[in-house]
C-alpha positions in Angstrom: 36.2 11.3 -0.7 34.4 13.7 -2.9 34.1 10.9 -5.9 33.6 8.3 -3.3 30.6 10.4 -2.7 29.8 10.8 -6.4 29.6 6.9 -7.5 27.6 6.7 -4.2 25.1 8.8 -5.7 25.3 7.2 -9.2 24.7 3.7 -7.2 21.3 5.5 -5.8 20.5 6.4 -9.1 21.2 3.1 -10.5 18.6 1.5 -7.6 16.1 4.1 -9.3 16.5 3.0 -12.9 16.3 -0.2 -12.0 13.0 0.1 -9.8 14.5 -0.7 -7.0 13.4 2.3 -4.6 10.1 1.9 -6.2 10.0 -1.8 -5.0 10.5 -0.8 -1.8 8.5 2.3 -1.5 5.5 -0.2 -2.9 6.3 -2.5 -0.2 6.5 0.3 2.6 3.4 2.0 1.9 1.7 -1.6 1.6 2.8 -2.7 5.4 1.5 1.0 6.3 -1.8 1.4 5.0 -2.3 -2.5 6.3 -1.9 -1.3 9.4 -3.6 1.8 9.3 -6.4 -0.2 8.3 -6.0 -2.8 11.4 -5.8 0.2 13.6 -8.5 1.9 12.4 -10.9 -0.8 12.4 -10.1 -2.6 16.0 -9.9 -0.8 19.2 -7.8 -1.2 22.5 -10.2 -4.1 24.2 -10.1 -6.2 20.8 -6.2 -5.9 20.6 -5.6 -7.4 23.9 -6.5 -10.8 23.6 -5.1 -11.3 20.0 -1.8 -10.0 21.1 -2.1 -12.1 24.3 -2.2 -9.7 27.0 -4.3 -9.7 30.2 -5.9 -7.1 32.1 -3.5 -7.1 35.1 -3.3 -4.6 38.3 -0.4 -2.4 38.2 0.1 -2.8 34.3 0.3 -0.2 31.9 -2.0 -2.3 29.5 -1.5 0.4 26.3 2.2 0.5 27.0 2.5 -3.3 26.7 0.5 -3.6 24.1 2.4 -1.4 22.0 5.5 -3.5 22.9 3.5 -6.1 21.5 2.7 -4.8 18.0 6.7 -4.1 17.9 7.6 -7.4 18.7 5.1 -9.0 16.2 6.5 -5.9 13.7 10.2 -6.2 13.7 10.3 -9.8 13.8 9.4 -10.7 10.6 10.7 -7.1 9.2 14.4 -7.6 10.2 14.4 -11.1 8.1 12.0 -10.0 4.8 14.1 -7.0 5.2 17.1 -8.6 4.7 15.8 -11.1 2.3 14.9 -8.5 -0.2 17.9 -6.1 0.1 20.2 -8.7 -0.5 18.0 -10.1 -3.4 18.0 -6.1 -4.6 21.5 -5.4 -4.5 23.0 -8.6 -5.6 23.7 -7.8 -9.2 25.3 -4.2 -8.5 28.8 -5.2 -8.6 28.0 -8.0 -11.5 26.6 -5.2 -13.4 29.4 -3.5 -13.2 31.9 -5.7 -14.1 30.5 -6.4 -17.6 32.3 -5.3 -20.8 31.6 -1.8 -21.4 30.6 -1.0 -18.2 33.7 -1.3 -16.5 36.0 0.0 -19.0 34.2 3.3 -18.9 34.4 3.1 -15.1 38.1 2.5 -15.1 38.6 5.4 -17.7 38.1 7.8 -14.8 40.4 9.6 -12.9 38.9 7.6 -9.8 40.6 4.9 -7.7 39.3 1.5 -7.9 38.8 1.4 -4.1 36.7 4.7 -4.5 34.3 3.0 -7.1 33.6 0.4 -5.1 33.4 2.1 -1.9 31.0 4.0 -3.9 29.1 1.4 -4.5 28.9 0.1 -0.9 28.0 3.4 0.8 25.2 3.4 -2.5 23.7 0.4 -2.0 23.9 0.5 2.2 21.8 4.3 1.7 19.3 2.8 -0.5 18.0 0.1 2.4 18.9 3.3 5.2 16.6 5.0 3.2 13.8 2.8 2.6 14.0 1.7 5.9 14.3 4.6 7.8 10.7 5.3 5.9 9.2 2.2 6.4 9.8 1.7 10.7 9.7 5.5 11.0 5.8 5.5 9.4 5.1 2.6 11.8 6.5 4.6 14.8 4.3 7.4 13.5 1.2 5.2 13.4 1.3 3.2 16.6 1.9 7.4 18.4 -1.2 8.4 17.0 -3.2 5.5 17.7 -2.1 4.9 21.3 -0.4 8.4 22.3 3.1 6.7 22.9 6.1 8.2 21.4 8.8 6.1 23.0 11.3 5.8 19.6 13.4 2.8 20.7 12.1 1.2 17.5 13.9 3.8 15.6 17.0 1.6 16.7 15.5 -1.4 14.0 16.5 1.5 11.5 20.3 1.3 12.4 20.3 -2.4 13.4 19.2 -3.6 10.3 21.5 -1.2 8.4 24.1 -2.4 9.7 23.3 -6.0 9.6 22.6 -5.5 4.9 25.9 -3.2 5.3 28.2 -6.6 6.7 25.7 -8.6 4.3 26.5 -6.4 1.2 30.4 -6.5 2.0 30.3 -10.2 1.6 28.5 -9.5 -1.8 30.9 -7.3 -2.8 33.4 -9.9 -2.3 31.7 -12.7 -3.6 30.6 -10.9 -7.0 34.4 -9.6 -8.2 35.4 -12.9 -7.4 32.7 -14.4 -9.4 31.2 -12.2 -11.4 27.5 -13.4 -10.7 24.9 -12.0 -9.1 23.3 -15.5 -8.0 26.2 -16.9 -6.7 26.5 -14.0 -4.2 23.2 -13.6 -3.4 22.9 -17.7 -2.6 26.0 -17.9 -0.8 24.9 -14.6 1.3 21.5 -16.2 2.2 23.2 -19.6 2.9 25.0 -17.7 5.8 22.6 -15.3 6.7 19.5 -18.4 6.9 21.5 -21.3 7.9 25.2 -21.0 8.7 24.9 -18.3 11.2 22.0 -19.3 13.2 23.5 -22.7 13.5 26.6 -21.2 14.8 24.6 -19.1 17.0 23.5 -22.7 18.8 26.9 -24.4 18.8 26.7 -24.4 22.3 23.8 -27.0 22.1 25.3 -28.7 18.5 28.2 -29.4 21.0 26.2 -31.9 23.1 25.5 -34.1 20.0 29.1 -34.1 18.8 32.3 -35.5 20.9 34.9 -34.6 18.8 36.8 -31.7 20.3 38.6 -30.7 17.1 34.8 -30.4 15.5 33.8 -28.3 18.6 36.6 -26.2 18.3 36.2 -25.5 14.7 32.2 -24.5 15.0 34.1 -21.8 17.4 36.2 -20.3 15.6 34.0 -20.4 12.4 31.2 -18.5 15.2 33.8 -16.0 14.9 34.7 -15.6 12.0 31.1 -15.2 10.3 28.8 -12.6 10.5 26.3 -12.7 13.3 22.9 -12.2 11.6 21.0 -14.3 14.1 22.6 -12.3 17.0 21.9 -9.0 15.2 18.6 -9.9 14.7 18.2 -11.1 18.8 20.0 -7.6 19.0 17.0 -5.4 16.6 14.5 -6.8 18.8 15.4 -6.2 22.1 16.7 -2.1 21.2 13.5 -1.9 19.4 11.5 -2.5 22.5 13.1 -0.7 24.9 15.6 -3.5 26.1 19.2 -3.0 27.2 21.8 -4.7 24.8 24.4 -5.6 27.4 26.4 -8.3 24.8 28.1 -5.9 21.4 30.4 -8.7 20.9 28.0 -9.7 18.0 28.5 -6.3 16.4 32.0 -5.9 17.0 33.1 -9.3 15.4 30.9 -9.0 12.5 31.9 -5.2 11.8 35.5 -6.5 11.7 34.4 -9.2 9.3 32.7 -6.2 6.9 35.8 -4.3 7.0 37.8 -7.5 6.0 35.5 -8.5 2.8 35.6 -5.0 1.8 39.4 -4.8 2.3 40.2 -8.3 0.5 37.7 -6.7 -2.4 39.4 -3.9 -2.9 43.0 -5.8 -3.0 41.5 -8.4 -5.8 39.6 -5.3 -7.4 42.7 -3.3 -8.0 44.9 -6.6 -9.0 42.3 -7.9 -11.7 42.6 -6.9 -15.3 39.6 -5.9 -17.5 
């Protein structure tokens, strides 16, 4: 466990060295400053029509306004946050496997599994810290502006970090197999942006497909691949105070992550460097 923590720390330090932390921090500060300017320059009466909220008896307009703001923020934040996170960590494994770096790492009295797990937890920690700073900042700003300190938006930190961890497991596997950050990044984007949304809508696709074998294949692929599309819906629901009833996407995505990490460790242990 101690060795895993050491390599986790080294991965975080690598993120600092490569300015990944600084980049994320800069983006977060920009978003928070932009929100601050908007909140300072607009009052409740101005924001209601912009967010398509009409006055109505028996409805807490301020609470509805805060909920609408959360939805407007979290929807793009989920996609953009994951997109930037994947881009930022895709080179961790290929850089580690470069000649000179890998020999130095393997000369240490640690197992290869500990090295990979340290890389994994380090990358996840980098993303978690940045998401916590940004989303907690958004929560504080909305609380100060509207006096509503409902903290459900903080669930987005956990759900987005979890979704990233699932994709990061795939990035690690592809990085070990190909030693290419570009290939790892592009395949991950393909699954995140295209494959997962298509499989999430497989029931609609099935209406256009007559071949039962193809329909069955779509169902199999749905349960194999990570559910990034459904995790986006869960993020929106949880962060706006809704109740998540279906945890199947979480469970199957978690199993995908464990499987990719397990295969990565097996392949990494067998390779000669």
